[in-house]
C-alpha positions in Angstrom: 155.9 24.4 83.8 159.2 26.2 83.9 162.2 25.5 86.1 165.5 27.1 86.9 168.8 25.2 87.3 171.4 26.8 89.6 174.1 26.2 92.1 173.3 27.8 95.5 175.5 30.4 97.0 176.9 30.0 100.5 174.8 31.6 103.2 176.1 34.6 105.2 175.9 32.6 108.4 178.5 30.0 107.4 182.2 30.3 106.7 182.5 27.1 104.7 181.0 26.1 101.4 178.7 23.4 102.6 175.7 22.6 100.4 177.0 24.7 97.5 178.5 22.0 95.4 175.2 20.4 94.2 173.1 21.8 91.4 169.4 22.4 92.1 166.3 22.3 89.8 163.4 24.3 91.2 160.1 24.8 89.6 158.6 28.3 89.3 155.2 29.0 90.8 152.4 28.2 88.4 150.0 30.8 89.8 150.2 33.8 92.1 150.2 33.2 95.8 147.2 34.3 97.8 146.4 35.1 101.4 144.1 32.7 103.1 141.4 34.8 104.7 140.8 33.0 108.0 144.4 32.6 109.3 146.2 35.0 107.0 148.7 32.3 105.8 150.1 32.5 102.3 148.9 29.8 100.0 149.3 28.5 96.5 147.3 26.3 94.2 150.2 24.3 92.7 152.5 22.0 94.6 155.4 21.9 92.1 157.0 25.1 93.6 157.7 23.0 96.8 159.9 20.5 94.9 163.6 20.8 94.7 165.7 18.2 92.9 169.4 17.9 93.6 172.0 16.8 91.0 175.8 16.2 91.1 176.4 18.3 88.0 174.8 20.9 85.7 174.8 18.4 82.8 172.8 15.9 84.8 170.2 18.5 85.7 169.9 19.7 82.1 169.6 16.1 80.9 166.8 15.4 83.4 164.9 18.5 82.3 165.2 17.7 78.6 164.2 14.1 79.1 161.0 15.1 80.9 160.2 18.0 78.7 160.7 20.7 81.3 161.4 24.2 80.1 164.3 25.6 82.0 166.8 28.4 82.5 170.4 27.9 83.7 171.9 30.4 86.1 175.7 30.2 86.1 177.4 30.7 89.5 179.5 33.8 90.0 183.2 33.3 90.6 184.3 33.8 94.2 187.1 36.1 95.0 189.5 34.6 97.4 191.2 37.0 99.7 194.0 35.2 101.4 195.2 37.1 104.4 196.9 36.4 107.7 195.1 37.0 111.0 197.7 39.6 111.9 196.7 41.7 108.9 193.5 42.7 110.8 195.8 44.6 113.2 198.3 46.0 110.8 199.1 49.7 111.0 198.7 50.3 107.3 195.6 48.2 106.6 192.8 49.4 104.3 189.6 50.1 106.2 
């Protein structure tokens, strides 16, 4: 049973950083997924891949995994580049396209 600990990136559909401050612990799939022959749905034998645990900090997530003997990988978030611009810069004559 292996898990990954990460901080989710913001989605492309939002301008704010909602739901990106928490750290998540997600379990990897134990076995390969299969296609159910009657309906064609995708299925799996294990249910741990459906569980997502949320933590306030990376240290709390790591402590939880170590306490329960869960093997884990930590993915550090990438630094965001903040481009501060004025609205009028969109219509400037010398703007970079």
